[in-house]
LOGU-608726 format. One record per residue (C-alpha): residue number from 1; residue in three letters; x negated, y negated, z negated. Coordinates in steps of 0.25 Angstrom, whole numbers, padded with zeros to 4 digits. Layout:
<sites>
<site><num>NUM</num><residuo>ALA</residuo><u>X</u><v>Y</v><w>Z</w></site>
...
</sites>
This chain:
<sites>
<site><num>1</num><residuo>MET</residuo><u>0000</u><v>0000</v><w>0000</w></site>
<site><num>2</num><residuo>ASN</residuo><u>-0005</u><v>-0014</v><w>0003</w></site>
<site><num>3</num><residuo>ASP</residuo><u>0002</u><v>-0022</v><w>-0008</w></site>
<site><num>4</num><residuo>THR</residuo><u>0004</u><v>-0018</v><w>-0023</w></site>
<site><num>5</num><residuo>TYR</residuo><u>0016</u><v>-0023</v><w>-0030</w></site>
<site><num>6</num><residuo>ASN</residuo><u>0017</u><v>-0021</v><w>-0045</w></site>
<site><num>7</num><residuo>ASP</residuo><u>0024</u><v>-0033</v><w>-0051</w></site>
<site><num>8</num><residuo>PRO</residuo><u>0033</u><v>-0043</v><w>-0045</w></site>
<site><num>9</num><residuo>THR</residuo><u>0028</u><v>-0057</v><w>-0041</w></site>
<site><num>10</num><residuo>ARG</residuo><u>0034</u><v>-0069</v><w>-0048</w></site>
<site><num>11</num><residuo>ALA</residuo><u>0042</u><v>-0072</v><w>-0035</w></site>
<site><num>12</num><residuo>GLN</residuo><u>0047</u><v>-0058</v><w>-0034</w></site>
<site><num>13</num><residuo>PHE</residuo><u>0051</u><v>-0058</v><w>-0049</w></site>
<site><num>14</num><residuo>ASP</residuo><u>0058</u><v>-0072</v><w>-0047</w></site>
<site><num>15</num><residuo>ALA</residuo><u>0066</u><v>-0067</v><w>-0035</w></site>
<site><num>16</num><residuo>PHE</residuo><u>0070</u><v>-0055</v><w>-0043</w></site>
<site><num>17</num><residuo>LYS</residuo><u>0075</u><v>-0064</v><w>-0055</w></site>
<site><num>18</num><residuo>ASP</residuo><u>0082</u><v>-0074</v><w>-0045</w></site>
<site><num>19</num><residuo>LEU</residuo><u>0091</u><v>-0062</v><w>-0040</w></site>
<site><num>20</num><residuo>PRO</residuo><u>0105</u><v>-0060</v><w>-0048</w></site>
<site><num>21</num><residuo>ARG</residuo><u>0102</u><v>-0054</v><w>-0062</w></site>
<site><num>22</num><residuo>ASP</residuo><u>0116</u><v>-0049</v><w>-0065</w></site>
<site><num>23</num><residuo>GLN</residuo><u>0118</u><v>-0037</v><w>-0055</w></site>
<site><num>24</num><residuo>PRO</residuo><u>0112</u><v>-0023</v><w>-0055</w></site>
<site><num>25</num><residuo>ILE</residuo><u>0099</u><v>-0021</v><w>-0047</w></site>
<site><num>26</num><residuo>GLU</residuo><u>0091</u><v>-0009</v><w>-0043</w></site>
<site><num>27</num><residuo>MET</residuo><u>0076</u><v>-0010</v><w>-0042</w></site>
<site><num>28</num><residuo>LEU</residuo><u>0069</u><v>-0001</v><w>-0032</w></site>
<site><num>29</num><residuo>ASN</residuo><u>0055</u><v>0003</v><w>-0037</w></site>
<site><num>30</num><residuo>LEU</residuo><u>0045</u><v>0009</v><w>-0028</w></site>
<site><num>31</num><residuo>VAL</residuo><u>0031</u><v>0011</v><w>-0035</w></site>
<site><num>32</num><residuo>GLN</residuo><u>0018</u><v>0016</v><w>-0031</w></site>
<site><num>33</num><residuo>PHE</residuo><u>0008</u><v>0020</v><w>-0042</w></site>
<site><num>34</num><residuo>ARG</residuo><u>-0006</u><v>0018</v><w>-0043</w></site>
<site><num>35</num><residuo>ASP</residuo><u>-0015</u><v>0031</v><w>-0044</w></site>
<site><num>36</num><residuo>LEU</residuo><u>-0020</u><v>0026</v><w>-0057</w></site>
<site><num>37</num><residuo>ALA</residuo><u>-0013</u><v>0017</v><w>-0066</w></site>
<site><num>38</num><residuo>GLU</residuo><u>-0020</u><v>0003</v><w>-0068</w></site>
<site><num>39</num><residuo>TYR</residuo><u>-0017</u><v>-0001</v><w>-0083</w></site>
<site><num>40</num><residuo>PRO</residuo><u>-0024</u><v>-0014</v><w>-0088</w></site>
<site><num>41</num><residuo>ASP</residuo><u>-0037</u><v>-0011</v><w>-0095</w></site>
<site><num>42</num><residuo>ASP</residuo><u>-0031</u><v>-0014</v><w>-0109</w></site>
<site><num>43</num><residuo>HIS</residuo><u>-0019</u><v>-0005</v><w>-0107</w></site>
<site><num>44</num><residuo>GLY</residuo><u>-0019</u><v>0009</v><w>-0115</w></site>
<site><num>45</num><residuo>HIS</residuo><u>-0017</u><v>0017</v><w>-0102</w></site>
<site><num>46</num><residuo>ALA</residuo><u>-0029</u><v>0010</v><w>-0095</w></site>
<site><num>47</num><residuo>GLY</residuo><u>-0039</u><v>0020</v><w>-0091</w></site>
<site><num>48</num><residuo>LYS</residuo><u>-0031</u><v>0032</v><w>-0094</w></site>
<site><num>49</num><residuo>GLY</residuo><u>-0030</u><v>0036</v><w>-0079</w></site>
<site><num>50</num><residuo>LEU</residuo><u>-0015</u><v>0035</v><w>-0078</w></site>
<site><num>51</num><residuo>THR</residuo><u>-0009</u><v>0036</v><w>-0065</w></site>
<site><num>52</num><residuo>GLY</residuo><u>0000</u><v>0026</v><w>-0059</w></site>
<site><num>53</num><residuo>ALA</residuo><u>0012</u><v>0036</v><w>-0061</w></site>
<site><num>54</num><residuo>GLN</residuo><u>0008</u><v>0038</v><w>-0075</w></site>
<site><num>55</num><residuo>ALA</residuo><u>0008</u><v>0023</v><w>-0078</w></site>
<site><num>56</num><residuo>TYR</residuo><u>0021</u><v>0022</v><w>-0071</w></site>
<site><num>57</num><residuo>GLN</residuo><u>0027</u><v>0033</v><w>-0080</w></site>
<site><num>58</num><residuo>ASN</residuo><u>0022</u><v>0025</v><w>-0092</w></site>
<site><num>59</num><residuo>TYR</residuo><u>0030</u><v>0013</v><w>-0086</w></site>
<site><num>60</num><residuo>GLY</residuo><u>0042</u><v>0021</v><w>-0084</w></site>
<site><num>61</num><residuo>ALA</residuo><u>0042</u><v>0026</v><w>-0098</w></site>
<site><num>62</num><residuo>GLU</residuo><u>0040</u><v>0013</v><w>-0105</w></site>
<site><num>63</num><residuo>THR</residuo><u>0050</u><v>0005</v><w>-0096</w></site>
<site><num>64</num><residuo>GLY</residuo><u>0061</u><v>0015</v><w>-0095</w></site>
<site><num>65</num><residuo>PRO</residuo><u>0067</u><v>0011</v><w>-0109</w></site>
<site><num>66</num><residuo>ILE</residuo><u>0067</u><v>-0003</v><w>-0104</w></site>
<site><num>67</num><residuo>LEU</residuo><u>0074</u><v>0000</v><w>-0091</w></site>
<site><num>68</num><residuo>GLU</residuo><u>0084</u><v>0007</v><w>-0099</w></site>
<site><num>69</num><residuo>LYS</residuo><u>0086</u><v>-0004</v><w>-0109</w></site>
<site><num>70</num><residuo>VAL</residuo><u>0089</u><v>-0014</v><w>-0097</w></site>
<site><num>71</num><residuo>GLY</residuo><u>0099</u><v>-0005</v><w>-0091</w></site>
<site><num>72</num><residuo>GLY</residuo><u>0090</u><v>-0001</v><w>-0079</w></site>
<site><num>73</num><residuo>THR</residuo><u>0090</u><v>0013</v><w>-0074</w></site>
<site><num>74</num><residuo>ILE</residuo><u>0082</u><v>0021</v><w>-0062</w></site>
<site><num>75</num><residuo>ILE</residuo><u>0093</u><v>0025</v><w>-0053</w></site>
<site><num>76</num><residuo>TRP</residuo><u>0085</u><v>0031</v><w>-0042</w></site>
<site><num>77</num><residuo>ARG</residuo><u>0071</u><v>0037</v><w>-0042</w></site>
<site><num>78</num><residuo>GLY</residuo><u>0064</u><v>0044</v><w>-0030</w></site>
<site><num>79</num><residuo>SER</residuo><u>0051</u><v>0050</v><w>-0025</w></site>
<site><num>80</num><residuo>PHE</residuo><u>0045</u><v>0043</v><w>-0013</w></site>
<site><num>81</num><residuo>GLU</residuo><u>0043</u><v>0052</v><w>-0001</w></site>
<site><num>82</num><residuo>THR</residuo><u>0040</u><v>0043</v><w>0011</w></site>
<site><num>83</num><residuo>THR</residuo><u>0043</u><v>0030</v><w>0018</w></site>
<site><num>84</num><residuo>LEU</residuo><u>0052</u><v>0031</v><w>0030</w></site>
<site><num>85</num><residuo>ILE</residuo><u>0052</u><v>0016</v><w>0033</w></site>
<site><num>86</num><residuo>GLY</residuo><u>0042</u><v>0006</v><w>0027</w></site>
<site><num>87</num><residuo>PRO</residuo><u>0027</u><v>0006</v><w>0023</w></site>
<site><num>88</num><residuo>VAL</residuo><u>0021</u><v>0020</v><w>0023</w></site>
<site><num>89</num><residuo>ASP</residuo><u>0011</u><v>0016</v><w>0013</w></site>
<site><num>90</num><residuo>GLU</residuo><u>0022</u><v>0013</v><w>0002</w></site>
<site><num>91</num><residuo>LYS</residuo><u>0023</u><v>0026</v><w>-0006</w></site>
<site><num>92</num><residuo>TRP</residuo><u>0030</u><v>0026</v><w>-0019</w></site>
<site><num>93</num><residuo>ASP</residuo><u>0027</u><v>0034</v><w>-0032</w></site>
<site><num>94</num><residuo>ALA</residuo><u>0040</u><v>0029</v><w>-0039</w></site>
<site><num>95</num><residuo>CYS</residuo><u>0053</u><v>0025</v><w>-0032</w></site>
<site><num>96</num><residuo>PHE</residuo><u>0066</u><v>0022</v><w>-0040</w></site>
<site><num>97</num><residuo>ILE</residuo><u>0077</u><v>0012</v><w>-0042</w></site>
<site><num>98</num><residuo>VAL</residuo><u>0081</u><v>0005</v><w>-0055</w></site>
<site><num>99</num><residuo>HIS</residuo><u>0095</u><v>0000</v><w>-0058</w></site>
<site><num>100</num><residuo>TYR</residuo><u>0096</u><v>-0012</v><w>-0067</w></site>
<site><num>101</num><residuo>PRO</residuo><u>0109</u><v>-0018</v><w>-0072</w></site>
<site><num>102</num><residuo>ASN</residuo><u>0104</u><v>-0031</v><w>-0067</w></site>
<site><num>103</num><residuo>SER</residuo><u>0091</u><v>-0038</v><w>-0064</w></site>
<site><num>104</num><residuo>GLY</residuo><u>0091</u><v>-0044</v><w>-0078</w></site>
<site><num>105</num><residuo>ALA</residuo><u>0089</u><v>-0030</v><w>-0083</w></site>
<site><num>106</num><residuo>PHE</residuo><u>0077</u><v>-0028</v><w>-0074</w></site>
<site><num>107</num><residuo>LEU</residuo><u>0071</u><v>-0042</v><w>-0079</w></site>
<site><num>108</num><residuo>ALA</residuo><u>0074</u><v>-0038</v><w>-0094</w></site>
<site><num>109</num><residuo>MET</residuo><u>0066</u><v>-0025</v><w>-0091</w></site>
<site><num>110</num><residuo>VAL</residuo><u>0054</u><v>-0031</v><w>-0085</w></site>
<site><num>111</num><residuo>THR</residuo><u>0053</u><v>-0042</v><w>-0095</w></site>
<site><num>112</num><residuo>ASP</residuo><u>0055</u><v>-0033</v><w>-0107</w></site>
<site><num>113</num><residuo>ALA</residuo><u>0043</u><v>-0033</v><w>-0116</w></site>
<site><num>114</num><residuo>GLU</residuo><u>0042</u><v>-0018</v><w>-0116</w></site>
<site><num>115</num><residuo>TYR</residuo><u>0043</u><v>-0017</v><w>-0101</w></site>
<site><num>116</num><residuo>GLN</residuo><u>0032</u><v>-0028</v><w>-0100</w></site>
<site><num>117</num><residuo>LYS</residuo><u>0023</u><v>-0019</v><w>-0108</w></site>
<site><num>118</num><residuo>ALA</residuo><u>0026</u><v>-0006</v><w>-0100</w></site>
<site><num>119</num><residuo>VAL</residuo><u>0025</u><v>-0013</v><w>-0086</w></site>
<site><num>120</num><residuo>VAL</residuo><u>0010</u><v>-0011</v><w>-0087</w></site>
<site><num>121</num><residuo>HIS</residuo><u>0012</u><v>0003</v><w>-0084</w></site>
<site><num>122</num><residuo>ARG</residuo><u>0019</u><v>-0001</v><w>-0071</w></site>
<site><num>123</num><residuo>GLN</residuo><u>0008</u><v>-0010</v><w>-0067</w></site>
<site><num>124</num><residuo>ALA</residuo><u>-0003</u><v>0000</v><w>-0070</w></site>
<site><num>125</num><residuo>ALA</residuo><u>0005</u><v>0011</v><w>-0062</w></site>
<site><num>126</num><residuo>VAL</residuo><u>0010</u><v>0004</v><w>-0050</w></site>
<site><num>127</num><residuo>LEU</residuo><u>0002</u><v>0002</v><w>-0037</w></site>
<site><num>128</num><residuo>THR</residuo><u>0013</u><v>-0005</v><w>-0030</w></site>
<site><num>129</num><residuo>SER</residuo><u>0028</u><v>-0005</v><w>-0031</w></site>
<site><num>130</num><residuo>ARG</residuo><u>0041</u><v>-0011</v><w>-0025</w></site>
<site><num>131</num><residuo>LEU</residuo><u>0052</u><v>-0016</v><w>-0034</w></site>
<site><num>132</num><residuo>ILE</residuo><u>0064</u><v>-0020</v><w>-0026</w></site>
<site><num>133</num><residuo>ARG</residuo><u>0077</u><v>-0026</v><w>-0032</w></site>
<site><num>134</num><residuo>HIS</residuo><u>0091</u><v>-0022</v><w>-0026</w></site>
<site><num>135</num><residuo>ALA</residuo><u>0105</u><v>-0026</v><w>-0029</w></site>
<site><num>136</num><residuo>SER</residuo><u>0115</u><v>-0015</v><w>-0032</w></site>
<site><num>137</num><residuo>THR</residuo><u>0125</u><v>-0013</v><w>-0020</w></site>
<site><num>138</num><residuo>THR</residuo><u>0136</u><v>-0003</v><w>-0018</w></site>
<site><num>139</num><residuo>GLU</residuo><u>0138</u><v>-0007</v><w>-0003</w></site>
<site><num>140</num><residuo>GLY</residuo><u>0136</u><v>0002</v><w>0008</w></site>
<site><num>141</num><residuo>ALA</residuo><u>0135</u><v>0017</v><w>0010</w></site>
<site><num>142</num><residuo>THR</residuo><u>0127</u><v>0016</v><w>0023</w></site>
<site><num>143</num><residuo>PHE</residuo><u>0115</u><v>0009</v><w>0028</w></site>
<site><num>144</num><residuo>GLY</residuo><u>0117</u><v>-0006</v><w>0031</w></site>
</sites>
């Protein structure tokens, strides 16, 4: 992959916050792990040789209760197989969709003090990722 995306830019975060906050949302998560996690030198896991997948498991274990507390839930998880249309160099280790009752719940999660401590695992684990917000819709049983 040519670019790495681990955290939103200020402009991306501001654009997210400017969207309606009172409607349900789904967040598509596509994640590629580092071969070896890159923890800060002063972190307890630094130098332990954890893989990116192991660091991401730590992230999930510590943030799961926070996700539940804000009313979020993983509604779909899949295993990447191949890209039919799109960049062939994008291969994802984790693919899932998280439902939040509203974007305020997502914001409450990412600003939670315990989440802020746990996000170091995500930052250590992730080589690149995509986090794409979607509004819920019930329209259409076909394409288009």
